[in-house]
C-alpha positions in Angstrom: 86.7 -71.8 82.2 86.5 -75.4 81.4 83.5 -77.3 82.8 84.2 -80.7 84.9 83.4 -83.6 83.1 82.2 -84.9 86.5 78.9 -84.1 85.6 76.9 -81.1 83.6 77.5 -77.8 85.0 74.6 -75.4 85.0 76.3 -72.5 83.7 79.8 -70.9 82.8 80.4 -67.5 84.0 81.3 -64.8 81.4 84.9 -63.6 81.9 84.0 -60.1 80.4 81.1 -58.2 79.0 80.7 -58.8 75.5 81.2 -55.7 73.3 78.4 -55.2 70.3 79.2 -54.6 66.7 76.8 -54.0 63.8 77.3 -55.1 60.3 76.1 -53.0 57.2 72.6 -54.5 57.0 71.8 -53.7 60.7 72.6 -57.1 62.4 74.1 -56.8 65.8 76.8 -59.5 66.8 78.9 -59.7 69.9 82.3 -58.6 69.0 84.1 -60.6 71.9 82.7 -64.1 72.7 81.7 -64.7 76.4 82.4 -68.1 78.0 79.5 -70.4 77.0 76.7 -71.2 78.9 75.8 -74.8 79.7 72.7 -76.9 80.4 69.6 -75.3 81.6 71.3 -72.0 81.8 72.0 -72.3 78.1 68.4 -73.5 77.3 67.2 -70.5 79.1 69.3 -68.2 77.2 67.9 -69.3 73.9 64.2 -68.9 75.4 63.5 -72.4 76.4 61.9 -73.4 73.3 59.0 -76.4 73.9 58.7 -76.8 70.2 61.8 -78.4 68.3 61.9 -78.9 64.4 64.0 -82.2 63.9 67.1 -82.4 61.8 66.2 -84.3 58.5 68.3 -85.2 55.5 68.0 -82.5 53.0 64.7 -81.4 54.4 65.0 -79.1 57.4 67.0 -76.6 55.2 66.5 -72.6 55.7 63.2 -72.4 53.4 61.4 -75.0 55.1 62.6 -73.8 58.7 61.2 -70.4 57.7 57.9 -71.7 56.7 57.6 -73.5 60.1 58.6 -70.4 62.0 56.1 -68.3 60.1 53.1 -70.1 62.1 54.6 -68.9 65.4 53.3 -66.0 67.0 55.1 -62.8 66.3 55.3 -62.3 70.1 57.3 -65.3 70.8 59.3 -66.2 67.6 61.8 -68.1 70.1 59.4 -70.5 70.8 60.3 -72.9 68.1 64.0 -74.4 68.1 65.0 -75.6 64.4 68.0 -77.8 63.3 69.8 -78.1 60.1 69.7 -81.1 58.1 72.3 -83.8 59.4 75.5 -82.9 57.7 78.5 -85.5 57.3 81.3 -84.1 59.3 84.2 -85.3 57.3 82.4 -84.3 53.8 81.8 -81.1 55.2 85.4 -80.3 56.2 87.3 -81.6 53.2 85.0 -80.7 50.5 84.3 -77.0 50.0 81.8 -77.8 47.4 79.7 -80.0 49.7 80.3 -77.4 52.3 78.9 -74.5 50.3 75.9 -76.5 49.1 74.6 -77.5 52.4 75.4 -74.5 54.8 75.0 -70.9 53.3 75.6 -68.4 56.3 77.1 -66.1 54.0 77.0 -64.8 50.4 80.8 -66.0 50.1 82.3 -69.6 50.5 83.3 -70.7 54.0 87.1 -71.2 52.7 88.4 -71.3 56.4 87.0 -71.5 59.9 85.3 -68.4 60.6 86.3 -66.0 63.7 84.0 -65.8 66.6 85.4 -62.7 68.0 84.1 -60.6 65.1 80.8 -60.5 63.4 80.6 -61.9 60.0 79.9 -59.6 57.2 76.3 -59.4 55.7 74.9 -62.7 57.2 72.6 -64.6 54.6 70.6 -67.6 55.0 71.5 -70.3 57.6 71.6 -68.9 61.2 70.8 -65.4 60.3 70.3 -63.9 63.6 67.4 -61.6 62.7 65.1 -64.6 61.2 66.7 -68.2 61.6 67.4 -68.4 65.5 67.7 -70.2 67.6 69.2 -73.1 65.4 71.4 -76.1 66.0 73.5 -77.3 63.4 73.8 -81.4 63.4 76.7 -83.4 62.3 77.2 -87.2 62.0 80.9 -88.4 62.6 82.9 -91.2 64.2 86.4 -89.2 64.4 86.4 -86.5 67.2 89.2 -84.2 65.1 87.0 -84.5 62.1 83.9 -83.5 64.0 85.5 -80.5 65.8 87.0 -79.3 62.5 83.6 -79.4 60.7 81.9 -77.8 63.8 84.3 -75.0 64.0 82.8 -73.9 60.3 79.4 -73.4 61.7 79.9 -72.5 65.5 79.6 -68.7 64.9 76.5 -68.7 62.8 74.5 -71.1 65.4 73.5 -71.6 69.0 74.8 -75.1 69.4 76.0 -78.3 67.5 74.5 -81.6 67.8 75.8 -85.1 67.3 73.5 -87.4 65.6 73.5 -90.8 67.5 70.2 -91.7 66.0 70.2 -92.4 62.5 69.2 -96.1 61.9 69.6 -96.3 58.2 71.9 -99.1 56.7 74.4 -96.7 55.2 75.0 -95.4 58.8 76.0 -98.8 59.7 78.4 -99.1 56.8 79.8 -95.7 57.8 79.7 -96.1 61.6 77.9 -93.4 62.5 74.4 -92.2 63.9 72.7 -95.0 66.0 75.7 -97.7 65.0 78.0 -95.8 67.6 76.0 -97.0 70.5 78.1 -100.0 71.1 81.1 -97.6 71.4 80.3 -95.8 74.5 84.2 -94.6 74.9 84.1 -93.1 71.2 80.5 -91.5 71.9 82.2 -89.7 75.2 85.4 -88.6 73.1 83.4 -87.0 70.2 81.0 -85.0 72.7 83.8 -83.9 74.9 86.0 -82.7 72.2 83.0 -80.4 71.2 82.4 -79.5 74.9 86.0 -78.5 75.7 87.1 -77.1 72.4 84.2 -75.4 70.9 83.0 -71.8 71.7 79.3 -72.9 71.6 77.4 -75.8 73.6 77.2 -79.5 72.2 73.9 -81.5 72.2 73.3 -85.0 71.3 70.3 -87.0 69.9 69.9 -91.0 70.9 67.5 -93.6 70.4 66.6 -95.9 73.4 68.3 -99.4 73.9 66.7 -102.4 74.8 66.3 -102.0 78.3 65.7 -98.9 81.0 69.0 -99.6 82.4 71.1 -99.7 79.3 69.4 -96.7 78.1 69.9 -94.6 81.4 73.6 -95.7 81.3 73.8 -94.3 77.5 72.1 -91.2 78.8 74.6 -90.5 81.6 77.6 -91.1 79.3 76.2 -88.3 77.0 75.8 -86.0 79.5 79.0 -86.6 81.5 80.7 -86.0 78.4 79.4 -82.9 78.2 76.2 -82.7 76.1 73.9 -79.5 77.3 70.8 -80.9 76.0 69.9 -84.6 75.4 67.2 -85.4 72.8 65.8 -89.0 73.0 63.9 -90.8 70.4 61.9 -93.3 71.9 62.5 -96.0 69.2 65.3 -98.5 69.0 67.6 -98.5 66.0 65.8 -101.6 64.4 62.6 -99.6 64.3 62.5 -97.9 60.9 60.5 -97.9 57.5 57.4 -100.1 57.9 59.2 -101.6 61.1 58.8 -98.3 62.8 56.0 -99.0 65.1 55.1 -96.8 68.3 57.6 -94.9 70.2 58.0 -95.8 73.7 57.3 -92.6 75.9 57.6 -94.5 79.2 61.1 -94.9 78.5 61.6 -90.9 78.3 59.6 -90.7 81.5 62.0 -93.0 83.1 65.0 -91.0 82.1 63.1 -87.8 83.1 62.8 -89.3 86.6 66.2 -90.9 86.8 68.5 -88.0 85.3 69.3 -85.1 87.4 66.4 -82.4 87.6 68.7 -80.0 85.7 69.0 -82.2 82.6 67.4 -80.3 79.7 65.4 -83.4 78.0 63.9 -83.3 74.5 61.4 -86.1 73.6 61.1 -87.4 70.1 58.6 -89.8 68.5 54.6 -90.5 67.8 54.0 -86.7 66.8 51.5 -86.4 64.2 49.5 -83.1 65.4 49.7 -80.4 68.0 47.7 -82.3 70.5 50.3 -84.9 70.3 52.9 -82.5 71.4 50.9 -81.4 74.4 50.4 -85.2 75.4 53.7 -85.8 75.2 54.9 -83.1 77.2 52.6 -84.3 80.1 53.4 -87.6 79.7 57.1 -87.6 79.3 57.8 -84.5 81.5 60.4 -83.4 78.8 61.6 -79.7 78.2 60.6 -79.8 74.5 59.0 -82.2 72.1 60.9 -82.7 68.6 58.7 -83.4 65.4 60.3 -84.9 62.2 58.0 -86.6 59.7 54.6 -84.7 61.4 56.2 -81.6 60.5 57.0 -82.6 56.8 53.2 -83.0 56.2 52.0 -80.1 58.3 54.7 -77.4 58.7 52.3 -75.5 61.1 52.2 -78.6 63.7 53.6 -76.5 66.3 51.0 -73.8 65.9 47.8 -73.1 67.5 44.4 -72.8 65.2 43.0 -69.5 65.0 39.8 -68.8 67.1 36.3 -69.5 65.5 35.4 -66.8 63.5 39.1 -65.7 62.8 39.8 -68.3 60.1 40.6 -65.8 57.5 41.7 -67.1 54.1 44.5 -69.4 55.2 42.5 -71.5 57.7 39.5 -73.7 56.9 37.1 -75.1 59.6 34.4 -77.4 59.0 30.6 -77.6 60.0 32.0 -80.2 62.7 34.3 -77.8 64.0 37.3 -79.8 62.6 39.8 -77.9 60.4 43.5 -77.3 59.5 45.7 -74.7 57.3 44.5 -74.8 53.5 47.2 -76.4 51.2 46.9 -73.5 49.0 47.7 -71.0 51.8 50.5 -73.0 52.8 52.0 -73.6 49.6 51.7 -69.7 48.6 53.6 -69.0 52.1 56.3 -71.3 51.3 56.9 -69.9 47.5 56.9 -66.4 49.2 59.5 -67.3 51.4 61.7 -68.6 48.7 61.1 -65.6 46.3 61.9 -63.2 49.5 65.1 -64.8 51.0 66.3 -67.4 48.3 65.5 -65.6 45.1 65.4 -62.1 46.4 62.9 -61.2 43.8 59.4 -60.0 44.4 56.8 -62.6 44.5 54.1 -62.4 41.4 50.9 -60.4 42.1 48.0 -63.0 43.2 44.4 -63.0 43.5 43.1 -63.6 47.3 42.6 -67.2 48.0 38.9 -68.1 47.5 36.4 -67.9 50.2 32.6 -69.0 49.7 31.6 -65.5 51.2 33.3 -63.8 48.4 31.0 -61.7 46.2 30.1 -63.6 43.0 32.1 -62.2 40.2 32.9 -63.4 36.4 35.4 -66.0 36.9 38.8 -65.3 35.3 40.5 -68.2 33.7 43.8 -68.9 35.1 46.3 -70.0 32.7 48.1 -73.1 33.4 50.6 -75.2 31.5 48.8 -78.0 29.6 50.2 -81.5 29.8 51.7 -82.5 26.4 49.8 -85.7 24.8 52.8 -86.5 22.5 54.2 -89.8 22.9 57.7 -90.4 24.0 60.0 -91.6 26.8 59.4 -89.5 29.9 63.1 -88.6 30.0 62.9 -86.7 26.8 60.0 -84.7 28.2 61.8 -83.8 31.0 64.7 -82.2 29.2 62.5 -79.5 27.7 62.9 -76.2 28.9 66.7 -75.7 28.9 66.4 -75.0 32.8 70.1 -75.5 34.2 70.6 -77.5 37.2 70.7 -75.7 40.4 72.9 -76.7 43.8 70.7 -74.6 46.1 69.5 -76.7 49.0 66.5 -74.8 49.3 65.4 -75.3 45.6 66.5 -79.0 45.6 64.1 -79.7 48.5 61.0 -78.0 46.8 59.7 -81.2 45.1 60.3 -83.6 47.9 58.5 -81.2 50.3 55.4 -80.6 48.2 54.8 -84.2 47.8 54.5 -84.5 51.2 52.6 -81.4 51.8 49.9 -82.3 49.1 50.1 -85.8 49.7 46.0 -86.4 50.0 45.4 -83.7 47.1 47.7 -85.2 44.7 46.1 -88.9 45.4 42.7 -87.3 44.0 43.9 -84.6 41.6 46.3 -86.4 39.3 46.9 -83.5 37.2 48.6 -81.6 40.1 50.7 -84.9 40.7 51.8 -85.1 37.2 52.6 -81.4 36.9 54.6 -81.6 40.2 56.5 -84.8 39.0 57.6 -82.9 35.8 58.6 -79.8 38.0 62.5 -79.4 37.9 64.6 -78.1 40.7 65.2 -74.3 40.1 62.1 -74.1 37.7 60.2 -71.7 39.6 57.7 -71.1 36.6 56.7 -74.6 36.9 56.2 -74.7 40.6 54.1 -71.5 40.2 52.0 -73.4 37.6 51.7 -76.4 40.1 50.4 -73.6 42.9 47.8 -72.4 40.5 46.3 -75.9 40.0 46.3 -76.4 43.8 44.6 -73.2 44.2 42.0 -74.3 41.6 41.5 -77.8 43.3 41.2 -76.2 46.9 38.7 -74.0 45.7 36.6 -76.8 44.0 36.8 -78.8 47.1 35.8 -76.0 49.4 32.7 -75.1 46.9 31.6 -78.6 46.9 31.5 -79.0 50.5 29.4 -75.8 50.8 27.2 -76.4 48.1 26.4 -79.9 49.5 26.2 -78.6 53.1 29.3 -81.0 53.9 27.6 -84.1 52.2 30.7 -84.5 49.8 33.1 -84.9 52.6 31.0 -87.1 54.5 30.8 -89.4 51.3 34.5 -89.6 50.9 34.8 -90.7 54.4 32.4 -93.2 53.9 34.4 -94.9 51.0 37.8 -94.5 53.1 38.8 -98.4 53.5 40.7 -97.5 56.5 37.9 -95.6 58.3 35.7 -98.4 57.2 37.9 -100.7 59.4 37.5 -98.4 62.3 33.5 -99.1 62.1 34.0 -102.9 61.4 36.4 -103.2 64.6 33.7 -101.4 66.7 30.7 -103.3 65.6 32.7 -106.6 66.3 33.7 -105.3 69.7 29.9 -104.1 70.4 28.7 -107.7 69.4 31.4 -109.7 71.7 30.7 -107.2 74.5 26.6 -108.1 74.2 27.6 -111.9 74.4 29.6 -110.9 77.5 32.8 -111.8 76.1 36.0 -109.8 77.2 37.4 -107.7 74.4 40.9 -106.8 74.0 41.5 -104.0 71.6 44.9 -104.8 69.2 47.3 -102.1 68.8 46.1 -100.4 65.6 46.9 -97.0 63.6 42.9 -97.0 62.5 42.0 -94.9 65.4 44.6 -92.5 64.7 43.5 -92.5 61.4 40.2 -91.5 62.5 41.3 -88.7 64.7 43.9 -87.0 62.2 41.6 -87.5 59.0 40.7 -84.0 57.5 39.3 -83.0 53.9 42.0 -83.3 51.3 42.3 -79.8 50.8 43.9 -79.0 54.2 47.5 -80.1 55.5 47.4 -83.1 57.7 49.5 -86.0 58.9 50.3 -89.3 57.3 49.5 -92.1 59.5 51.6 -95.0 58.8 50.2 -98.6 59.2 51.9 -100.2 62.2 54.4 -103.2 61.6 51.4 -105.8 62.1 49.3 -103.8 60.0 51.9 -103.7 57.0 52.6 -107.5 57.2 48.7 -108.4 57.1 48.5 -106.1 53.9 51.4 -107.4 52.3 53.6 -104.3 52.0 55.9 -105.8 54.4 57.8 -108.7 54.0 60.0 -110.7 56.5 63.2 -112.5 55.4 63.8 -116.0 56.9 66.1 -114.7 59.4 63.4 -112.0 60.4 60.9 -114.7 60.8 62.8 -116.8 62.7 63.6 -113.8 65.1 60.0 -112.9 65.5 59.0 -116.4 66.4 61.7 -116.3 68.8 60.6 -113.0 70.1 57.0 -114.5 70.4 58.2 -117.3 72.4 60.2 -115.2 74.9 59.3 -111.8 75.7 61.9 -109.2 75.7 64.3 -110.7 72.9 65.2 -108.2 70.2 63.4 -109.0 66.8 65.7 -109.4 64.1 65.9 -106.8 61.4 67.2 -106.5 57.9 69.7 -103.7 57.3 68.8 -101.3 54.6 67.3 -98.1 53.7 63.6 -96.9 54.9 61.1 -96.9 52.1 61.0 -93.0 51.3 65.1 -92.4 50.7 67.9 -93.3 48.8 71.5 -92.9 49.0 74.0 -90.9 46.8 77.7 -91.1 46.5 79.9 -87.9 47.0 83.5 -87.9 45.8 86.2 -86.7 48.6 89.4 -85.4 47.5 91.0 -84.4 44.3 90.5 -86.5 40.9 93.7 -88.3 41.2 92.9 -89.7 44.6 89.5 -89.6 45.1 87.5 -91.6 47.9 83.8 -92.1 47.6 81.5 -91.7 50.5 77.8 -92.6 50.7 75.4 -90.2 52.4 71.6 -90.4 52.7 69.8 -88.1 50.7 66.2 -86.6 51.1 63.1 -88.7 52.2 65.5 -90.0 55.1 64.2 -88.7 58.6 67.4 -89.7 60.1 67.3 -90.4 64.1 
């Protein structure tokens, strides 16, 4: 049955009951594909998840998705919907090496389009129905045929295919994809509608807001009319990126919720730093689900509830003020154990229980960790030692970037951990085990000092924190003005958020970016002449768009991939890790 393009249908009725068949490892698949569901009926069929792990370039790979899923209650594993990293449709279609390196549903290569009518043999990692569902695969594309070709490779292993219409990076502008398609609404319609009418699984899309509510509503309506089953809206414009990110506009998402048909499935994205933000976003936007990208990178347990008081165990720490978080050493261990179990398929090494102040005193065993060499010489020569072969496994390549996000507060204090992590090469598991041991020692020292000083050690650190000092100074100034009878208008600032999110350095926690105005004042953001002129124009006439210089965000880079054979290669630039696209 073909769903009409006049508007999103709620569901498509199966033509026959699917027959089940089972693979050699006991995983059950439908042997005959039913007609696909659409819209809310499809959303309900995957469990109506309210928590959504965003697609992130080289950062939402299988192992990280599994780590995020591991914090969800065993009774409701479908509460978390995850996306693959953004994949370049043309590269995925025409370069088998690229395809095999970025999507691994089977132990063998995806040499051709797999059949959706028969169960794939022995599912491996990506989209494994027993552990990695629900899962959407996201592509960037500007050619409907290329997009359909690429999507056909992944369709049997995922619940839906998503079109990236939100990537704001300069490389997306050069390649004409992501948010730089928004001026070509007919092409967007064609891309989505091609998948809607030809792919055996539903299509979804992720967009950014436009300058006005009216334009954004027309944009959303076009995406839904083309056949998108779920619409994700990032409440920032294309120009809001890097130091210019600023706050997402939830009111725009609320406007869409109230203006679009009630049956529309809507996800909200932006301003999600902690679990409390998810609850608030659901209430303020009326969205069906909330997507987290960067918030999840710093805290993979962002979607989880904290354990009740008295039931923290060894993985969760709670301070004397009742505030707490998941311990970095515990989350690091979980991550390593997932890699051992699923990626390396080898037992994790035996480890002692994580430290608790309540443990009985015993003779402390010395933990052997790799000592930093003091020899002089170029860093590159030191990095070559060890002879580890390069790996193309996406789960191993992502380890170091993930750990620098996860351990950010800890490595800023413990430079030995920072240096050891910086020296760890992808695939060198022994090096990362060494980093884990250093982290465990650091966390133990922090918790022990906290207990020995009755929490004073942490209070003193907070007193020295520059951004927390700014909160106090602002409050004192405001109090003084109020006493003098002056009206106090609080400027938009990130420092209140810093105070709400700040936790001891041994627990995972969000990174609060300075807002653009703060970055300008600090000197970490400079404007070009063109940008200054645009900013002045915007100040003089509200509603005009700020000029923004194209380019990459501060945390990412671009790599060149070769497409085709050696005789006639075409170079394509794709964004790499650190870029949270869309």
